[in-house]
ZADO-1210 file (C-alpha; in nm, 4 decimals, padded with zeros to 6 digits):
<atoms>
<atom x="-01.5652" y="-13.9027" z="11.9414" code="MET" pos="1"/>
<atom x="-01.3441" y="-13.6683" z="12.1536" code="GLU" pos="2"/>
<atom x="-01.0152" y="-13.6309" z="11.9710" code="ILE" pos="3"/>
<atom x="-00.7621" y="-13.5054" z="12.2344" code="ARG" pos="4"/>
<atom x="-00.3876" y="-13.3952" z="12.2568" code="LYS" pos="5"/>
<atom x="-00.1163" y="-13.5180" z="12.4929" code="GLY" pos="6"/>
<atom x="00.2157" y="-13.6163" z="12.5834" code="ARG" pos="7"/>
<atom x="00.3263" y="-13.9711" z="12.6246" code="LEU" pos="8"/>
<atom x="00.4876" y="-14.0547" z="12.9259" code="ILE" pos="9"/>
<atom x="00.4519" y="-14.4363" z="13.0262" code="GLN" pos="10"/>
<atom x="00.3615" y="-14.7754" z="12.9293" code="PHE" pos="11"/>
<atom x="00.2705" y="-15.0227" z="13.2056" code="TYR" pos="12"/>
<atom x="00.1681" y="-15.3223" z="13.1432" code="GLY" pos="13"/>
<atom x="00.1783" y="-15.7423" z="13.1721" code="SER" pos="14"/>
<atom x="00.1693" y="-15.9383" z="12.8373" code="TRP" pos="15"/>
<atom x="00.0558" y="-16.2305" z="13.0185" code="LEU" pos="16"/>
<atom x="-00.2788" y="-16.0331" z="13.1236" code="SER" pos="17"/>
<atom x="-00.3423" y="-15.8619" z="12.8156" code="GLY" pos="18"/>
<atom x="-00.4225" y="-15.5554" z="12.9824" code="LEU" pos="19"/>
<atom x="-00.2307" y="-15.2493" z="12.9799" code="GLY" pos="20"/>
<atom x="-00.2475" y="-14.8517" z="13.0477" code="SER" pos="21"/>
<atom x="-00.1093" y="-14.5761" z="12.8942" code="LEU" pos="22"/>
<atom x="-00.0136" y="-14.2432" z="13.0805" code="GLU" pos="23"/>
<atom x="-00.0567" y="-13.9805" z="12.8798" code="ILE" pos="24"/>
<atom x="-00.0114" y="-13.5847" z="12.9904" code="GLU" pos="25"/>
<atom x="-00.3253" y="-13.3756" z="12.8906" code="ASP" pos="26"/>
<atom x="-00.1669" y="-13.0992" z="12.6962" code="SER" pos="27"/>
<atom x="-00.4112" y="-12.8561" z="12.7885" code="GLU" pos="28"/>
<atom x="-00.4485" y="-12.9392" z="13.1427" code="THR" pos="29"/>
<atom x="-00.1148" y="-13.1037" z="13.2226" code="GLY" pos="30"/>
<atom x="-00.2861" y="-13.3946" z="13.4289" code="ILE" pos="31"/>
<atom x="-00.1657" y="-13.7024" z="13.4129" code="HIS" pos="32"/>
<atom x="-00.4341" y="-13.9902" z="13.2712" code="GLU" pos="33"/>
<atom x="-00.4046" y="-14.3361" z="13.2999" code="HIS" pos="34"/>
<atom x="-00.5734" y="-14.4621" z="12.9596" code="VAL" pos="35"/>
<atom x="-00.6778" y="-14.8565" z="12.9865" code="PRO" pos="36"/>
<atom x="-00.5694" y="-15.0444" z="12.6556" code="CYS" pos="37"/>
<atom x="-00.4861" y="-15.3728" z="12.4856" code="ASP" pos="38"/>
<atom x="-00.1356" y="-15.4494" z="12.5812" code="ASN" pos="39"/>
<atom x="00.0006" y="-15.6090" z="12.3023" code="GLY" pos="40"/>
<atom x="-00.1632" y="-15.3902" z="12.0339" code="ALA" pos="41"/>
<atom x="-00.0712" y="-15.0832" z="12.2133" code="THR" pos="42"/>
<atom x="00.2813" y="-15.2043" z="12.2117" code="VAL" pos="43"/>
<atom x="00.2991" y="-15.2877" z="11.8462" code="ARG" pos="44"/>
<atom x="00.1193" y="-14.9696" z="11.7846" code="ALA" pos="45"/>
<atom x="00.3966" y="-14.7750" z="11.9674" code="LEU" pos="46"/>
<atom x="00.6807" y="-14.9398" z="11.8140" code="GLU" pos="47"/>
<atom x="00.5338" y="-14.8846" z="11.4574" code="ALA" pos="48"/>
<atom x="00.4948" y="-14.5240" z="11.5412" code="ALA" pos="49"/>
<atom x="00.8011" y="-14.4228" z="11.7362" code="PHE" pos="50"/>
<atom x="01.0694" y="-14.7532" z="11.7219" code="GLY" pos="51"/>
<atom x="01.2718" y="-14.8386" z="12.0110" code="ARG" pos="52"/>
<atom x="00.9859" y="-15.0198" z="12.2024" code="VAL" pos="53"/>
<atom x="01.0144" y="-15.3561" z="12.2105" code="ILE" pos="54"/>
<atom x="01.3693" y="-15.4682" z="12.3666" code="THR" pos="55"/>
<atom x="01.5016" y="-15.7878" z="12.3902" code="PRO" pos="56"/>
<atom x="01.3147" y="-16.0849" z="12.5936" code="GLY" pos="57"/>
<atom x="00.9753" y="-15.9704" z="12.3829" code="HIS" pos="58"/>
<atom x="00.9435" y="-15.7088" z="12.6423" code="THR" pos="59"/>
<atom x="00.8355" y="-15.3109" z="12.6453" code="ALA" pos="60"/>
<atom x="01.0764" y="-15.1523" z="12.8177" code="ASN" pos="61"/>
<atom x="01.2272" y="-14.9308" z="12.5776" code="GLY" pos="62"/>
<atom x="01.1883" y="-14.5608" z="12.5746" code="ASP" pos="63"/>
<atom x="01.1255" y="-14.4398" z="12.2100" code="GLY" pos="64"/>
<atom x="00.7630" y="-14.3198" z="12.2955" code="TYR" pos="65"/>
<atom x="00.8125" y="-14.0829" z="12.5665" code="LYS" pos="66"/>
<atom x="00.7751" y="-13.7486" z="12.5698" code="ASP" pos="67"/>
<atom x="00.6132" y="-13.7833" z="12.2000" code="GLN" pos="68"/>
<atom x="00.3205" y="-13.5686" z="12.1351" code="GLU" pos="69"/>
<atom x="-00.0097" y="-13.7547" z="11.9741" code="VAL" pos="70"/>
<atom x="-00.3582" y="-13.7039" z="11.8860" code="TYR" pos="71"/>
<atom x="-00.5804" y="-14.0116" z="12.0689" code="TRP" pos="72"/>
<atom x="-00.9068" y="-14.1010" z="12.1653" code="SER" pos="73"/>
<atom x="-01.0648" y="-14.3153" z="12.3433" code="TYR" pos="74"/>
<atom x="-01.3068" y="-14.5644" z="12.2036" code="ASP" pos="75"/>
<atom x="-01.6905" y="-14.5550" z="12.1425" code="GLU" pos="76"/>
<atom x="-01.7894" y="-14.6486" z="12.4768" code="PHE" pos="77"/>
<atom x="-01.4953" y="-14.3781" z="12.6118" code="GLY" pos="78"/>
<atom x="-01.3485" y="-14.7370" z="12.8162" code="LEU" pos="79"/>
<atom x="-01.0066" y="-14.7968" z="12.6505" code="VAL" pos="80"/>
<atom x="-00.7626" y="-14.6427" z="12.3859" code="LEU" pos="81"/>
<atom x="-00.8730" y="-14.6566" z="12.0696" code="GLU" pos="82"/>
<atom x="-00.5412" y="-14.5206" z="11.8974" code="GLY" pos="83"/>
<atom x="-00.3165" y="-14.2168" z="11.8011" code="PHE" pos="84"/>
<atom x="-00.1266" y="-14.0450" z="11.5611" code="ILE" pos="85"/>
<atom x="00.1769" y="-13.8469" z="11.6187" code="PRO" pos="86"/>
<atom x="00.1420" y="-13.5123" z="11.5954" code="VAL" pos="87"/>
<atom x="00.4164" y="-13.4771" z="11.3685" code="ALA" pos="88"/>
<atom x="00.2586" y="-13.7190" z="11.1406" code="ASP" pos="89"/>
<atom x="-00.0627" y="-13.4805" z="11.1460" code="ALA" pos="90"/>
<atom x="-00.1556" y="-13.2633" z="10.8463" code="PRO" pos="91"/>
<atom x="-00.0724" y="-12.8854" z="10.9525" code="ALA" pos="92"/>
<atom x="-00.3822" y="-12.7430" z="11.1045" code="GLY" pos="93"/>
<atom x="-00.5749" y="-13.0231" z="11.1900" code="SER" pos="94"/>
<atom x="-00.6606" y="-13.1851" z="11.5039" code="ASN" pos="95"/>
<atom x="-00.4819" y="-13.4816" z="11.3933" code="GLY" pos="96"/>
<atom x="-00.7855" y="-13.6975" z="11.2652" code="LEU" pos="97"/>
<atom x="-00.9330" y="-13.5607" z="10.9918" code="THR" pos="98"/>
<atom x="-01.0516" y="-13.7229" z="10.6738" code="PRO" pos="99"/>
<atom x="-00.7304" y="-13.6372" z="10.4859" code="LYS" pos="100"/>
<atom x="-00.5641" y="-13.9011" z="10.7097" code="ILE" pos="101"/>
<atom x="-00.5858" y="-14.2585" z="10.5915" code="ARG" pos="102"/>
<atom x="-00.6724" y="-14.5092" z="10.8111" code="ARG" pos="103"/>
<atom x="-00.3307" y="-14.6676" z="10.8079" code="LYS" pos="104"/>
<atom x="-00.1558" y="-14.3831" z="10.9101" code="GLU" pos="105"/>
<atom x="-00.3353" y="-14.3974" z="11.2559" code="VAL" pos="106"/>
<atom x="-00.1743" y="-14.6180" z="11.5162" code="TYR" pos="107"/>
<atom x="-00.4795" y="-14.8480" z="11.6092" code="ASN" pos="108"/>
<atom x="-00.4458" y="-14.9522" z="12.0029" code="ALA" pos="109"/>
<atom x="-00.6853" y="-15.1824" z="11.9910" code="LYS" pos="110"/>
<atom x="-00.5518" y="-15.4759" z="11.7175" code="GLY" pos="111"/>
<atom x="-00.8521" y="-15.3984" z="11.4583" code="ARG" pos="112"/>
<atom x="-00.9153" y="-15.1616" z="11.1900" code="ASN" pos="113"/>
<atom x="-00.9403" y="-14.7765" z="11.3602" code="SER" pos="114"/>
<atom x="-01.2872" y="-14.5799" z="11.3530" code="GLN" pos="115"/>
<atom x="-01.0979" y="-14.2381" z="11.3713" code="PHE" pos="116"/>
</atoms>
């Protein structure tokens, strides 16, 4: 599983569909990638990590996550977002996802225990 670093740009989703997309700017290439994700689980993970995401009416119109740097990864099949951890929360000198990080510190975007 490849661990990547990037900056969160925008979340797109509709809670009725269950599908979402998280736009992440790659820290090495500057390319914006739209990463498919579980809508509800990702919104809850963003809220837990950064706050100011869930707004009145149970919508995800807040901007607490925007421009935040994270380490993140696709799931084991390379199809959807597995999870992320804010760079600020990662141990110094790590790629963000080392054995030193307990599972509860990784924000899971799939609504289940992360395999990071």
